[in-house]
C-alpha positions in Angstrom: 56.9 -6.7 -88.7 59.1 -3.7 -88.5 57.4 -2.5 -85.3 58.0 -6.0 -83.8 61.8 -5.5 -84.4 62.0 -1.8 -83.5 60.1 -1.8 -80.2 62.5 -4.3 -78.4 65.5 -2.2 -79.6 63.8 0.9 -78.0 63.6 -1.0 -74.7 60.0 -2.1 -75.0 59.0 -5.7 -73.9 56.5 -7.4 -76.0 54.0 -10.0 -74.6 51.0 -11.8 -75.6 47.8 -12.7 -73.5 45.8 -15.8 -74.2 43.0 -13.8 -75.7 45.3 -12.6 -78.6 46.1 -16.3 -79.5 42.4 -17.1 -79.3 41.4 -14.2 -81.5 44.3 -15.1 -83.9 42.9 -18.7 -84.2 39.4 -17.4 -84.9 40.6 -15.2 -87.9 43.2 -17.7 -89.1 40.8 -20.6 -89.3 37.9 -18.6 -90.6 37.2 -18.9 -94.4 38.7 -16.3 -96.6 35.3 -15.4 -98.0 34.2 -14.6 -94.4 37.2 -12.1 -93.9 39.5 -14.8 -92.5 42.7 -16.2 -93.5 41.3 -19.7 -94.4 44.2 -21.6 -92.9 44.1 -25.3 -92.3 44.0 -26.2 -88.6 47.5 -27.7 -88.8 48.8 -24.4 -90.3 47.2 -22.3 -87.7 48.5 -24.5 -85.0 52.0 -24.1 -86.5 51.6 -20.4 -86.4 50.4 -20.5 -82.7 53.6 -22.3 -81.8 55.6 -19.8 -83.7 54.0 -16.9 -81.9 54.5 -18.5 -78.4 58.2 -19.1 -79.3 58.5 -15.4 -80.3 56.8 -13.8 -77.3 56.1 -14.6 -73.7 52.4 -15.5 -73.0 51.2 -14.0 -69.9 49.0 -16.3 -67.8 45.2 -16.1 -67.8 44.4 -15.2 -64.1 41.1 -15.0 -62.1 41.8 -11.3 -61.8 41.1 -10.6 -65.4 37.2 -10.9 -65.2 36.6 -8.6 -62.3 38.9 -6.0 -64.1 37.0 -6.5 -67.3 33.6 -6.0 -65.5 34.8 -2.8 -64.0 35.9 -1.5 -67.4 32.8 -2.4 -69.4 30.6 -0.6 -66.7 32.8 2.4 -66.2 33.2 3.0 -70.0 29.8 1.8 -71.0 31.2 -0.8 -73.5 28.9 -2.8 -75.6 28.9 -5.3 -78.3 32.1 -6.6 -79.9 34.1 -3.8 -78.1 33.8 -6.0 -74.9 36.7 -8.1 -76.4 38.9 -5.1 -76.6 37.9 -4.3 -72.9 39.1 -7.8 -71.9 42.5 -7.2 -73.5 42.7 -4.0 -71.5 41.8 -5.9 -68.3 44.5 -8.4 -68.9 46.9 -5.5 -69.4 45.9 -4.0 -66.1 46.4 -7.3 -64.4 49.7 -7.6 -65.8 50.7 -4.0 -65.4 51.2 -3.4 -69.1 50.9 0.2 -70.3 50.6 -0.1 -74.1 49.0 -2.2 -76.8 50.3 -2.6 -80.4 47.2 -2.6 -82.6 46.0 -1.4 -86.0 42.7 -0.5 -84.3 43.8 2.3 -82.1 40.4 4.1 -82.2 38.9 1.0 -80.3 41.3 1.8 -77.4 41.0 5.6 -77.1 38.4 5.5 -74.3 40.9 3.7 -72.0 43.0 6.5 -70.4 45.3 4.2 -68.6 46.9 2.6 -71.6 48.5 3.7 -74.8 47.3 2.3 -78.2 50.3 2.2 -80.6 49.8 1.8 -84.3 52.5 -0.4 -85.8 52.8 2.1 -88.6 53.7 4.9 -86.2 56.6 3.0 -84.6 59.8 4.8 -85.8 
């Protein structure tokens, strides 16, 4: 939460892409005993509304898929990491240079973006 407050004060704009909202939904509504949050659909929907009110949601565009395809081939991405490649593709399409993530290691292969761990934001 501190990073979400600090970054805008540093002049960084924060955005969401639809995939982030989809991935949030999956984790939020997945049972807690399956590594989810176990939220009711109504609670998850309220959280989605809150997120969309906090941050601009950039549009899903047809340009994301070809960008994703180029990335997965170029970086030889396989398995679940293809989801991360799709986030990078959306970033490229929307000319974003950094992603705020706890999983910075998953984004190291992409030389055109910066992966920022929220714990590293001063």
